[in-house]
N, C-alpha and C positions, 0 to 999 in steps of 0.2 A: 454474351460477348462481354469479354473483361471488360471496362474505360480504363481508358492509361493514367498513371499515376501521373502524379500533378507533380513538377520539376518546384524541389525544394526553393524557399528563395532565398539561401544562400545560393545556392549553386547560380542562381539566374541573374545573380550579384555579379556576381565572378564570370558571368558569361557576359555580361552589360560594362563593365570595366575592358574588355578589347574589342567592342564596337568600335565602327567607322568613324560613329556618327561623336564627336566632341560631346555636346549635350548631353549622351547619353552616356558618355565616361564620368562626366563631372557629375549627373546625378547617381550614379554609381558608385561612387567614393564618396558623395553625401552620404550612401545611403549606409554603408559601409561601417562609415566614423561614427552616425549614428546611432545605431546597432551597432556595438561590435561583436566580433565573433575570432575565434580562433583559426578558421579557416581561411581568411580572406588574408591575413598577414601578408607570409610567404609572396601571395598575385599581387596582392597592392604594391607591395617592394619590387617583384619583378617589373612590373606597370610602371613605376619611378623610373627606369632606366630608356624607356623607348618611349616615352609619352610626350607628343611634341608639342600638347598645349601648355603653356604656363601657367594660367588658371588652375586646369587640371591636377599640375605636379603640386600645387600648394594645398590645389583639395583634399590631394593623397599623402602627401604630410601630415594633415591636420586630420585626418582617419588614423594613418597612424599612431599619432599622439593620444590617440582616444583608446589604442589594446597597450595589456601590459607589461609593461618594462622588458619584463625576463620573453616574452612572444617578439619582441620589435628590436630590442638593440643588436642579441646576439645575430641578425641576421642583415642588419642593417651595416655594422663591424666589418661583414663579408660581403659587402655590397662595395663597400667604400674602397677596396679592392679588388672590385671587380673590372670590366670592358661590359659596355663603353667609357668613355669618358663621363657619361650623362648619369651613368649610374653611383658613381663615385663623387661625383656633386651634388646628385640629392638624396646620396644618404649622409653623408657631411651636414645637407644643410638642416636634414632632421632629425638627424645627433643632436645638430645644436639649439635646437628648438625643444626636445625631448630632455636634453640636461641632467641623462642618469650620471649618478656618480657611480667611479669607475670608467668612463669612456672617454679617459683622457688619452689610454693607450690606443687609442683608433687612430688621433693624430700622431699619425711618421714624419720623419724630416721627407719621407718620399713623396708623403703630399702635401707638404709645404713645399717643395719642392716641387708639384708636380708641372711635368708642363704643355698641358693642357690650364689654359687661365682660369677660366669657371672652375675646375676643381682646385686648382689653388685658391681663388677666392674665395671658395667656401673653407678649405679649411685654417685660408686665416683666421675668419667670422668666428669658426668653432673652435680655434684653438683656444681663443681670447672669451669666450663664454665658457670652457670649459678646464679653463690650464687653474690647475691645484694651488692653491696658497702656499709661495714658496718657490714657486717655478714662471715667477713673469718674467724675470731676468733672464735664465734660459732662453725661454721666448722669444724675449726681444732679444735679441742676436740670434737664433735661427728665421726668423722672421728680418730682419736686416741685413742676410744673402739675400734679400729678394727686390730690395735697393736700386734704382732702375729700370726694374722687368717690364715691358708690355706697353698699351695705349696709358691714354690719362685717364681713363676709368679702372684699367687694375692698380696703376699708381696711388689711384686714389683708396681703393680700397685697401690695399699695406698699408698706408699710411692710417688711414682712423684706426684700422687693428694694433697698430705700434702707440697712435697714441692710447685708445682702452687699455692701454695695457701702463697708463698712467708716469710715475716716478723711474718706474721698472727701467722704462726707454729710451729715458735724457742721457744716460751716459753712451746706448750704445748709439745713436743719434749724434753725438757730440763726436764721436770717432767719425765717424762714416760722414758726418760734414769735412772731413780733412783728406777725404778718399782721391785716390787719383785720378780715378774714373769719374768728370764731369756731371756722368747722367748719374750716377750714385749722389755724389756731393750734390748736384741740383736737386735730388729728390728727399733727398734725407732734409736738406735747406727748409724745402718746404712745405716736411711732414710738422717740423718746430715752429712754423709760421702759423697754421694750420692746429697746432698745438695752445698756440698762445691768440688765437683770435679764429675763434670755428665759425662766424660768418665768411668767412672770408672765402675765394671762391678756390680750387685748385689751380685751374689755369692762369690764374691773375700772380698765387704765388711761386709755381714753376714760375714762369716769362719774371717776377722781378726779382727770382734769385739767379738768375741766366744774365741777366747784368749784373749784377754784384760780382760773377765769376769770370762776367767777358769783363767789366771796368779793372775788374783787382780790389785789392782792401781799401787801397789807396781812393778809391774814387769815390764820390758823392754817396754811390746808391752803398756802397762798401762803411763809409763814415759812419752810412743813417745803420746798415744794420747793429754793426757795437756799439 
């Protein structure tokens, strides 16, 4: 009687990535990164799109980073345009960690303005990492179009991205500080405050600039800003 063939190790790892047990998926992602194999890449990218556990998603990203860029980057770029939104967000996050030359083209205007906040935040962070030298000013203009968007966490992410662009963002912020939309104006002013004082809390910065806007430039708070 013939003995059943042993299941190859790579097959066991791939199967474990789809386990109902999060701890099993975590160990499988660790195994895939510890001993990289091209057979894992497609499954790792696909799992990023549906994995509910943050810790496992981070391990999936680490595992992908351990594989050759030639195998991972094309699949991640494709995933950055896919559904569901988590596929796009996690692909962008992973691309920002790999930071491979030439992946800047993956950061499209559509992603920077993605209707899903988590995708947009991932795109902003990735854009700042991947932007080529000389492209910072154009990126600052594109990012500034999102000022006033979302809840405080979303706004803080955008402020941090703009601040990370350094001097390239200053003219854009100065222009947006005069915007007709009070939310855009407040966000731009708060970003400038954070740039000058990184220890300042975002909520405090927003409240301070809203007081400036409410009181007008001749009020005490406005004179303090000048």
